[in-house]
Every structure is written in C-alpha cells, then in structure tokens.
Backbone as JSON, one array per atom type, in Angstrom:
{
  "sequence": "MAKSPTKETIKRATVVDMKALGIHKPQYNRIIDIYAELVFQYNTLTKEFEEGGYQYEVSTDQGGAKKSPILASLETLRKDILAYSDRLCLNPKSLETVTVEKKGKSALAAALSELS",
  "N": [[27.36, -5.47, 33.85], [27.35, -7.71, 31.15], [31.06, -8.69, 29.8], [31.86, -8.22, 26.49], [32.6, -10.62, 24.04], [35.58, -10.95, 22.9], [37.37, -10.38, 19.51], [39.14, -13.12, 18.81], [38.1, -14.64, 20.53], [35.31, -15.14, 19.68], [35.69, -16.16, 17.04], [37.25, -18.58, 17.57], [35.11, -20.03, 18.95], [33.43, -20.19, 16.73], [34.59, -21.69, 15.13], [34.41, -23.87, 16.62], [32.04, -24.53, 16.52], [31.28, -24.54, 13.87], [33.2, -27.46, 13.64], [31.3, -28.94, 15.35], [29.25, -29.45, 13.67], [30.31, -30.36, 11.64], [31.36, -29.45, 9.45], [33.71, -27.66, 9.19], [36.69, -26.61, 8.02], [40.39, -26.19, 7.58], [41.13, -24.38, 5.45], [39.03, -22.62, 5.74], [39.59, -20.4, 7.0], [40.14, -17.77, 6.72], [37.79, -16.76, 6.24], [36.36, -17.22, 8.27], [37.89, -15.54, 9.95], [37.21, -12.77, 8.92], [34.26, -13.11, 9.4], [34.24, -13.24, 12.68], [35.46, -10.69, 12.95], [33.31, -9.18, 12.41], [31.04, -9.62, 13.42], [32.17, -8.92, 16.04], [32.48, -6.37, 15.95], [29.71, -5.64, 15.16], [28.79, -6.6, 17.99], [30.3, -4.52, 19.35], [29.23, -1.83, 18.39], [26.65, -2.09, 18.9], [26.6, -2.28, 21.7], [27.36, 0.69, 22.3], [25.43, 1.99, 20.85], [23.35, 1.02, 22.87], [24.34, 2.17, 25.13], [24.21, 5.08, 24.23], [21.5, 5.41, 24.59], [19.78, 4.37, 22.6], [19.67, 6.25, 20.49], [17.9, 6.56, 17.39], [17.94, 8.49, 15.91], [19.06, 11.54, 14.1], [19.92, 15.17, 14.09], [19.81, 16.9, 11.39], [21.46, 19.54, 9.45], [19.66, 21.33, 7.73], [17.44, 20.95, 9.63], [15.6, 18.89, 9.68], [15.64, 15.18, 10.31], [17.27, 12.28, 10.65], [18.45, 9.08, 9.67], [20.61, 7.42, 12.29], [23.84, 7.3, 12.02], [25.03, 5.42, 13.66], [22.86, 3.68, 13.45], [22.58, 2.77, 10.98], [24.87, 1.79, 10.38], [25.0, -0.53, 11.9], [22.72, -1.85, 10.58], [23.8, -2.47, 8.45], [26.21, -4.04, 9.25], [24.46, -6.31, 10.19], [23.45, -7.37, 8.13], [25.71, -8.01, 6.55], [26.46, -10.04, 7.99], [25.08, -11.9, 7.81], [25.56, -12.66, 5.69], [28.01, -13.74, 5.42], [27.62, -15.72, 7.41], [25.89, -17.7, 6.04], [27.84, -18.36, 3.93], [29.22, -19.64, 5.48], [27.68, -21.71, 6.96], [26.37, -21.65, 8.89], [23.89, -21.39, 9.93], [20.72, -22.73, 9.68], [19.04, -22.5, 7.43], [21.08, -22.48, 5.53], [22.73, -24.62, 5.89], [20.85, -26.86, 5.33], [21.48, -27.43, 2.64], [23.78, -28.35, 2.59], [26.12, -31.3, 2.34], [27.39, -33.07, 4.34], [30.72, -34.25, 4.73], [31.42, -37.49, 5.89], [33.47, -39.2, 8.18], [35.53, -41.78, 7.54], [35.14, -44.85, 6.28], [32.48, -45.84, 3.87], [29.84, -48.52, 4.44], [29.71, -49.82, 1.92], [31.7, -48.95, 0.35], [33.57, -50.08, 2.02], [33.3, -52.81, 1.55], [33.81, -53.1, -1.0], [36.53, -52.5, -0.85], [37.18, -54.52, 0.37], [37.19, -56.47, -1.57], [39.27, -56.12, -3.37]],
  "CA": [[26.82, -5.54, 32.91], [28.39, -8.67, 31.07], [31.86, -8.46, 29.05], [31.37, -8.5, 25.36], [33.23, -11.56, 23.61], [36.54, -10.61, 22.13], [37.15, -11.23, 18.24], [39.41, -14.09, 18.99], [36.8, -15.6, 21.14], [34.26, -15.46, 18.67], [36.51, -16.83, 16.12], [37.19, -19.9, 18.5], [33.42, -20.13, 19.0], [32.97, -20.32, 15.17], [35.06, -23.07, 14.66], [34.01, -25.14, 17.57], [30.48, -24.59, 16.26], [31.65, -25.67, 12.47], [33.37, -28.97, 13.87], [30.49, -29.96, 15.57], [28.26, -29.26, 12.5], [30.92, -31.8, 10.3], [31.48, -28.32, 8.06], [35.2, -26.98, 9.04], [38.13, -27.04, 7.1], [41.15, -25.15, 7.55], [40.95, -23.35, 4.44], [37.57, -21.5, 5.97], [39.82, -19.87, 8.55], [40.18, -16.14, 6.29], [36.3, -16.24, 6.11], [35.94, -17.13, 9.87], [38.2, -14.38, 10.8], [36.44, -11.74, 8.82], [32.74, -13.19, 9.89], [34.68, -13.1, 13.92], [35.57, -9.2, 12.69], [31.82, -8.37, 11.57], [30.19, -9.67, 15.12], [33.15, -8.26, 17.04], [31.85, -4.91, 15.34], [28.34, -5.65, 15.45], [28.65, -6.22, 19.15], [31.07, -3.04, 19.89], [28.54, -1.04, 18.06], [25.64, -2.59, 19.6], [26.8, -1.64, 23.08], [27.61, 2.06, 22.08], [23.94, 2.36, 20.77], [22.25, 0.99, 23.71], [24.74, 3.33, 26.02], [23.92, 5.81, 23.75], [19.91, 5.81, 24.78], [19.3, 3.66, 21.26], [19.12, 7.32, 19.67], [17.99, 6.27, 16.24], [17.68, 9.85, 14.56], [20.13, 12.66, 14.06], [19.05, 16.21, 13.18], [20.46, 17.32, 10.19], [21.66, 21.1, 9.05], [18.39, 21.79, 7.19], [16.57, 21.51, 10.8], [15.24, 17.56, 9.87], [15.84, 14.13, 11.11], [17.47, 11.3, 9.74], [18.94, 7.62, 10.74], [21.63, 7.92, 13.02], [25.01, 6.83, 11.8], [25.22, 4.17, 14.3], [22.01, 2.48, 13.2], [22.85, 2.36, 9.72], [26.4, 0.87, 10.42], [24.49, -1.67, 12.53], [21.69, -2.63, 9.67], [24.71, -3.18, 7.18], [26.76, -5.13, 9.96], [23.31, -7.61, 10.06], [23.08, -7.82, 6.45], [27.02, -8.83, 6.2], [26.91, -10.96, 8.84], [24.42, -12.86, 7.56], [25.78, -13.22, 4.23], [29.2, -14.54, 5.75], [27.1, -17.09, 7.95], [25.41, -17.98, 5.09], [28.75, -19.31, 3.45], [30.06, -21.02, 6.35], [26.58, -22.68, 7.12], [25.87, -21.52, 10.76], [22.19, -20.78, 10.15], [19.63, -23.62, 9.43], [18.85, -22.97, 6.08], [22.33, -22.89, 4.58], [23.23, -25.87, 6.57], [20.62, -27.92, 4.66], [21.93, -27.05, 1.35], [25.15, -28.85, 2.06], [26.04, -32.74, 2.49], [28.39, -33.05, 5.33], [31.47, -35.47, 4.64], [31.73, -38.53, 7.17], [35.05, -39.54, 8.46], [35.45, -43.34, 7.76], [34.38, -45.64, 4.65], [30.72, -46.42, 4.52], [30.08, -49.75, 4.23], [29.8, -50.26, 0.58], [33.1, -48.68, 0.29], [34.31, -50.86, 2.82], [32.98, -54.15, 1.03], [34.35, -52.99, -2.32], [38.22, -52.71, -1.02], [37.82, -56.32, 0.41], [37.18, -57.34, -2.83], [40.32, -56.2, -4.19]],
  "C": [[28.39, -6.76, 32.31], [29.62, -8.37, 29.77], [31.54, -8.85, 27.37], [32.28, -9.15, 24.91], [34.59, -10.85, 22.67], [36.68, -11.34, 20.82], [37.79, -12.84, 18.14], [38.61, -15.31, 19.69], [35.69, -16.1, 20.16], [34.42, -16.29, 17.32], [36.87, -18.59, 16.79], [35.95, -20.92, 18.31], [33.2, -20.83, 17.57], [33.34, -21.72, 14.8], [34.8, -24.16, 14.99], [32.77, -25.55, 17.09], [30.67, -25.3, 14.94], [32.02, -27.31, 12.95], [32.25, -29.79, 14.17], [29.62, -30.24, 14.38], [28.95, -30.21, 11.63], [31.33, -30.78, 9.33], [32.92, -27.69, 7.95], [36.04, -27.78, 8.31], [38.7, -25.72, 7.19], [41.47, -24.21, 6.85], [39.91, -22.18, 4.67], [38.17, -20.44, 6.6], [39.6, -18.23, 8.14], [38.98, -16.28, 6.39], [35.95, -16.21, 7.17], [36.67, -15.82, 10.59], [37.48, -12.99, 10.34], [35.02, -12.2, 9.5], [33.35, -12.77, 11.43], [34.74, -11.65, 13.67], [34.4, -8.54, 12.9], [31.1, -8.65, 13.05], [31.03, -9.05, 16.02], [32.69, -6.81, 16.85], [30.78, -4.77, 15.86], [28.02, -5.5, 17.38], [29.23, -4.94, 19.9], [29.82, -2.11, 19.74], [27.14, -0.88, 18.55], [25.54, -1.91, 21.12], [26.61, 0.01, 22.82], [26.09, 2.52, 21.85], [23.18, 2.45, 21.95], [22.91, 2.11, 25.13], [24.27, 4.9, 25.5], [22.2, 6.44, 23.98], [19.3, 5.28, 23.38], [19.02, 5.33, 20.59], [19.0, 6.66, 18.09], [17.94, 7.69, 14.79], [18.46, 10.97, 15.3], [19.23, 13.8, 13.67], [20.11, 16.45, 12.22], [20.84, 19.05, 9.94], [20.45, 21.8, 8.83], [17.55, 21.8, 8.35], [15.65, 19.68, 10.37], [15.83, 16.62, 10.29], [16.75, 13.24, 10.11], [18.35, 10.03, 10.37], [20.42, 8.24, 11.17], [22.43, 6.92, 12.31], [25.41, 5.34, 12.23], [24.26, 2.9, 13.89], [22.3, 2.2, 12.25], [24.1, 1.44, 9.53], [26.05, -0.79, 11.34], [23.69, -2.67, 11.71], [22.81, -3.63, 8.49], [25.31, -4.05, 7.74], [25.72, -6.59, 9.7], [23.74, -8.19, 8.76], [24.49, -8.81, 5.82], [27.56, -10.08, 6.65], [26.23, -12.21, 8.33], [24.54, -13.6, 6.32], [26.92, -14.42, 4.91], [28.52, -16.16, 6.45], [26.33, -18.12, 7.24], [26.33, -18.99, 4.6], [29.16, -20.18, 4.34], [28.91, -21.99, 6.85], [26.27, -22.69, 8.34], [24.77, -21.24, 10.82], [21.56, -22.31, 9.31], [19.41, -23.79, 7.86], [19.92, -23.08, 5.19], [22.65, -23.98, 4.55], [22.38, -26.99, 5.87], [20.91, -27.67, 3.41], [23.36, -27.76, 1.2], [25.38, -30.04, 2.63], [27.6, -32.81, 3.12], [29.74, -34.48, 5.1], [31.45, -36.21, 6.12], [33.06, -39.0, 6.98], [35.06, -41.37, 8.1], [35.24, -43.89, 6.34], [32.72, -45.93, 5.22], [31.02, -48.12, 3.92], [30.27, -50.5, 2.92], [31.06, -50.05, 0.38], [34.21, -49.83, 0.9], [34.41, -52.53, 2.19], [33.94, -54.22, -0.24], [35.93, -53.21, -2.19], [38.36, -53.95, -0.54], [37.97, -56.99, -0.5], [38.53, -57.28, -3.49], [42.0, -56.61, -3.72]]
}
C-alpha cells in the first residue's frame, strides 16, 4: 500500500499548485496550513476506514444501528476541505471567480509610463 503524504508534503504541493495557477500569496499560508491538516486527517481516517472493512454502521445500546463515527468524521472533513479549497481557489468553479494578477506591466501601462 502506498505511503500517505505528510501534512508538510500536502502543504508544499498546495503551494506549488497555487503558484502554478498564479493565485498564491504568502499571506495565505495560515489557511493553507489548516487545509493541509484537514487533507492529512481525511487521508488518515480514510485509510483507517478502509482497514476496518468500510464499516459504515455501528450498533447502539438500544439494539439499533447508527452511522459509524469514522464515517461521520469523513463526511465533515469532506465538507471542510471543499470549503477551504473554494477559499484557496483550488477547484475549477472557484477559480473562475478570481482575476489572476499578471506580473509585469500591460502594454497600455508601459505606453503610458513612457509618455511621462
């Protein structure tokens, strides 16, 4: 079985992805850190869920069944990861809503600066 990525590996990969998209700023690193922790937790719990035979229900004291705590945690983490990935513009839908800053001057800005 493949080794799960560490939190630091996830964080570095996220920064690389954001830089490739032209949306990374150092000010986002705290949010990226939280996002990396959530993804790490999700990967860890998913592996545990898999090793447990994907047990999605547990018995209650009253004799019924309820959703297993690990499955509930995975669902919550999925929602949190989606919210953070939206904020970090790491999915196509959220990326459509941002304007990527381009380095250097535009042709118009360069022409105007030459006139001064």
